[in-house]
N, C-alpha and C positions, 0 to 999 in steps of 0.2 A: 381252505387256503387253495388258490388257484395260481399255477406256475406256467411259465413259457421258455422254451429254450432262447437264451440270448443271442445265438448265432444263427438264428433261422434266416435272417436276411442276407446271410453270406454264404457263398460256397466254401467247401472244405479245403480251401487253399490259403496260402499266406498272403495277406494284403499288403499293399504298399503302406497303408496305414495300420500300424501294429495294433491301434485300439480296436480295429474292425477284423481282427484275426478271429476265425472260429475255434482256434484251440484254447481250451482251459478258460473260457469266459463264464461258465456256469449257467444259472438261471436268473430270471427276472421275476419278482413277485408281483402278480396284477392285481390280486384281491384277496382280503382275508375277511371270511364271513364267520358269523357265529352260528353254533348249532343249538337251538333251544326248541323245546316242545311247549308251546302255550297252555296246552290242555293240562299238562303234568304241573307247570307253573301255577296254575290256578288252583289245581286240586292241592298242591302243597300249602297254598295260602289259606285255602278253606279248612284244611286241618289244623294249620297253625293257630287260627282264630280260636277254635275249640281247645287246643293245647293250651294257648295263653290263658283262657278263661279258667280251665281246670287247675293249671298250676297255681295261679293266684288264689284260687279258691282253697285248695288243699293246703297251701302254705299258712294262711290265716287260721285255718281251721286247727292246725297243730298249735298255733299261739292260744286259741281258745281253750283246747283241751288241756294245755299246761297251765292256764289260768284257773280252771276248775281243779285240777290235780286230784282226780278221783279215780280209783278208791285210795284213800291214804289217811293215816291218823290224824292229820291237819286239815282233811276235807270236811265240807260243810255237812255232809252225810253223817259222819261220825261225830261231829260236835253237835249237831242236833239231837242225836241219840243220848249223848252225855247231858245234854241240857234237861231232857226229859227225866232221866235218872236222878239228876240233882233234885228234881221237884219231888220225886218219889222219896228221896232220903230225908227231905224236910217233912214229908208227911209221916215218916216214922219216928223222926226227932224234931218236932215242931219248935221246941225252945232252945235247942243247942245252938250256939254261935257258929261251931264248926260247919255244920250241916248248911246253915245259911251263907257262910263265907263261900263254901263250895259253889253253891247255887250262883252267887254273885260272879264268881270267877268264870264258871262255865257259860254263864249268860253273856259276859263280856267277850269271851272268845268267840262265841257263836256270832255275836253281832259284828265284831271285827271281821270275821271271815264273810259275812254278807257284804260288808263294806268293801272287802278287798275285791270280791269278785263284781260286784255292782259298780264300783268306780272303774275297775279294770276293764270292763266291757265297754263303758263309755269312753274311756281314754283310748281304747283300741279303735272305736269309731271315729274319733277325732284323728288318729293317726292315719286311718284309712282315707278319710277325707283330704288329709294332706298328700297322700300317694295319689290320689285322683287329680289333684293339682299338678303334682310332678309329672303324672303320665300326660296331661295335657300340654305341659311345656316340652316333653320329648316329642310327642306327635306333631307339634307346631314346628320344631326344629326340622324333623324329616319331610315335613310339607315344605318348608323353605328350601331345602336341599333338591328335592324332587323339581321343583319349578327352576331352580338354577340348572339343573342338569339338562331339563328340557330345552332350555335356552341354548345351552351350549351344543347339544346334539342337534338342533335345528340348524344352528349356524354351521356346523360341520357339514352336514348333509347338503346344505345349500352351496357350499364350496367344493362339493363333490369328494368329500372325504368320509370314510366309513368309521364313525366313533364307537367303535366296538367297546373299549375300555368305559367309556361314559355310559353306554348302555347296560353293561355288567354292573356298574355302580348303581343305576337306577333299579334294576332288578333286585339287587341286594337290600336297597332301602325299600322296595316294596314288600319283600319277605319280612323284614323287620317290622314294618308298619303293620302289617297284617296280624302280628301277635297281639296288638293293642286293640283292633277293632275290624269289622267286616269292611271290605273295600269292593267296589265296582271300578272297572277300568275301561278306557276307550282309547284306542290307538288312532292316531291322526295322520294324514298324508305327509304332513310336514315332519313326521317322526316323533312327535311329542306324545306323551302319554297323560291323559287327563283322568283324575282319581275323584272318586265320589264316595262320600258316607252318608248314610241315610237319604241317598238321592242328591245331596247337595255336593257341589263341585268344590273341593277343597284345593285342586290343582287344575288350573285352567290354562294349558301351554306353560308360558313363564310366568304366571301369577299364581300367587298363593292366598288362599282365603282361611285364615286360621280359626281353629276352635277356641271357645272362651269358656269361662266359668261364670254361672249366674247363680245367685243365691235361691235355695229351693224353698224358703219360708221357714225353715227350722233352724234357728240360731245362726250359726255361721256357715252350715253346711251347704255344699253346692251341687249344682247340675251341670252337665257339659252341654253346651249350646253352640248352634251355628247362626250367626246373625241374630242373636238374642233368643233364638228359639230352641228350647231344650230338646236334646235327642233322647229318645227312649233308649235306656240301658239294654234291654232285651234285644233290640235291633243292632245295637253297636257290637255286642259279643265281645270276645277276647279279654284282655286284661280288665278293661272298663266294666264289663258285665260281671266278672269275678268280684271286683271291688265294689260296685254297687250292690251286689246281691248279699255280700258279706255285711255291708254297712246297714242296709235298709230292710233286709229280710231275716238274714240268719240271727245277727245281733238285734236289729231293730231298734226302735225308740223305746225309751223307758216311758213310764206312765207320763203322759203329757198333760198340761193344764186345760181346764175347759176351755173351749172357744179357740184352740191352737189351729193353725191353718194345716198342719199335718197330723193325721189321725194316729190312734194307738195302732200298735203292730202286735196284736195277741200271740201270734206264732213265733214272735222274736224272743230271744234269750234274755234280753234286758227287761222286757215287758213281764216275762213269766217269773223272773227272779224277784221282780217289785211285787208281784201278786203273792208269791210265796211269802215274803217278808212281811207284807202288810197284813195278810190274813193270819199269819201266826202271832204277830204283835197285837193286833186288835182283839183276838179271841184270848189272848193271855190277859190283856188290859181290861177287858170286861169282866172277867171274874176277879182279877186282883183288886179292882176297885171296890168291888162289892165285899170283899174279905175283911177279916179283922186282924189288926196288928198285936204285937206285945205291949203297946204303950198305955192303954188301948186306944184305938182309933180305926178309921177305913183306911184301906191301902191306897197309895198313890198309883198313877200309870207305872207298870214294870218297864215298858219300853217306852222311849220319847223321840223326839226329832232332834238330832244334832245338826244345827243349820251351818256349823262351821265346817262340815265335810264336803268342801270342794265342789265338784261337778254336779252334785245333787242340786244345789241351790240353783243351777241355771235351767232346771226343769221343773217339775212339780214339787215344791217343797213345803206344800201345806198337808201332805199325808205322809205317813211313814212308808219309805221304799227301802230297797236294798242298800243305796248309797249312804242314806242319812240315818238308818236304823241305829238306835243306841240305847244301852241300859241307863235307867233313869239315875242321873248323877246322885241323887239323894242317898242311894245305898253305898256310896263311896265317900261319904262325909267323915270327917274325922269323929271318933269315938264310937264306942260299941252300940250307941243307939241307933246308929244308922241301919245296922242289920235287923234291929227290932221293927223296922218300917216294912219289912217284907211280910205280906199278909198271908199268914198260913192257915188262920183259923176260919170258920165257916161264915157265912153272911150273918150278920147280927141282926137283933131285933131291939128296937128301942135305943135309948141314948147310952153313949160309951159309959161303962162302968155300972150300968144298971144290972138288975138280976138276970135279965134275958141276954146279956152280952156274954159271948162264949168265954170260956175259961181260957187261960194262956196256953194250956196244952192242947187245945183243939186243933185238927189238921184238916178240916172240911175243905177249905179252898186249896191248900197245897195238894190234896188227893185229887180234886177236881181238874186242876191245872195239868197234873201229871198224866190224868186220863185222856187228855187232849191229844196225845201221841196216838191215840186209837179211834179217834173220832173224825168225822168230816169237818174240816175247818171252813166255815163260811162267814161272809159278812158282806155288806153291801157298799163298801168303800170304793172297791174297784169293780167295775161292771164286767164280766167276762162270761159269755153264755158257753163258752168251750169248757171253762175250767172249774166255774162256780159249784161248789157243793158236791164234788164228784171223788174227791181223794183227800186223805189224810196229808198231813204236811210233808211227811217222809215220802210217802207214795208219790205226791205230786212232783217232789225233787227226783225221785228215781225214774220217773217218766222223762223228765227233762234230760237227765243224763243219758238215757237209753236213745232218746231222739239225736242227742249230741253225738253218741257213739256211732249210730246208724249212718248219719251224715257223714262223719269222719271216714268210716270204712268204704262208703260208696264213693266219696271224693277221691280216695287213694286208688280204688279200683278204676275209675274213670280215667284218672290221670296216667295209671300204666297202660291203658288200653289206647289212650291218644299218643302217647309217646311211642308206642310200638308202631301205630298207624304212620306217625310223622315220619320215623325213620324208614319205613317200608316205601312210603312215597318218594322221600328224599333219594333212597338208592335207585329207584326207577328213574328219578331225574338225572342222576349221575351216570347211568347207562347211555344216557342220550348226550349230555354237555359235559361230563366229566372226563378226566384223563385216568385211564387204568394203567397203572406202572406196571403190572405184570405183562399186560398187553404189549405195552411199549417195549419191555425188555424183550419179549420174544420177537417182535419185530427188528430190533437191533441185531439180535443174534441171526436173524434170518438174512439181513442185509450184510452181516459180516460174512456169513458163509457163502453168499452170491459173490461178494467182493473176491473172497478167496478162490472160488471157482473161476471167475474171470481172470484172475492172476495166473492161475495154472494153465488156462487156455492160452494167454498170451505168452507165457513162458514156453509152451510147447510150440507154438508158431515160431518163436524166436530161435529154439534149438534147431527146428527144421530149416529155417532159412540159413543159419549159420552152416548148417551141414552141406547145404546146396551150394552156397556162394564160397566158403572157404575151405571145405574139406573134400569135395568131389574132385578138385583139380581141373587140369585142362586135357582135353580128349587127345590121345596119342602119345602122352608123356608118360 
């Protein structure tokens, strides 16, 4: 703030015009200027971009960890272990209905948990895509406001008025916008600020060019585009990058149909869970179809596809995956004969009922399936050079959990680091542009003491004058 004495044009005398008296007229305000450090502003926005990304990533990671809910008695790891134990019990008591019923229940519990996690991941992907759309709407709103502020600021400067309040609003909007995406800015001579994303001008003076959503070829999922041209999420940074990374990399696509525009994402949780469900189901089915039942006869598929299970039908419903995996409903039909269809006996030779058909107490197939717990689970239904033939089902799942845990811990550490850095840079900004209440209080006390000292000096002069004029008297009296 620049001030000038209002009485500087008039001598220290009483004027005929009382409005021109130099006594008690105070000061006039000539100009109010803002104190900003553009380097610190840009550094703050650069850090804000990374903070927005990590905050988004970490928040969704917490949702995923809650969905898996490991370790727990209801977690998939525990349920898979119980499923193998149930087959082992059937191998010990192959004709007992209780052991077979327990196998049916544990198999149902396991498939339900697969469905919950698989469908939950796909539903979370849809929610993230909705959040991308909401973020585009928020950003476009800020772009509009920036263009309007540019127009007002330019008009005010043209009228020789310093629009500090409008400039502060614009800087605050740029701070908020930088949490969503990486920005470049250009200051123009007319006082306007041009804003660029991916080298594209979204704010040109008082004109706004909004972002838009375009379909990425995968069902209803979207990309963010400028003039129909998709913007790479890695370049955008901020909230947008956090959302896209979670949707398309960490969760990723489930197993996609052949010929799909978008490829499989082998490193994603949805794909890996589909691989696990498919390999487990097909390896059990292969043995079960060759085994003998109590009826007698060959065993049906133990696991089947339930086409009614929602989101799975939108993707590749032609193979068993985590979302559509189901226990064969024939085992739940009315009557005790349903449990007889569980194939516990070894692979038969000859026709059912012949001398070569295994006796009812045979446990060859039940024992072979129970041993899958300790064998590498492989089949060619889902091609995956990264995972095929390297792990047992439970080891595979433990690796998925380990990777998820590492990502979760890393995201929390990065978020804490970015938060601390953001606070540090903001404190530096405040030392330049902020108001320190302690400092202002100290100044007030200083001014108060200065005023008191001046008052004591005036009182001293007043007392001396009174002594000279009123108390010294006339000479000679």
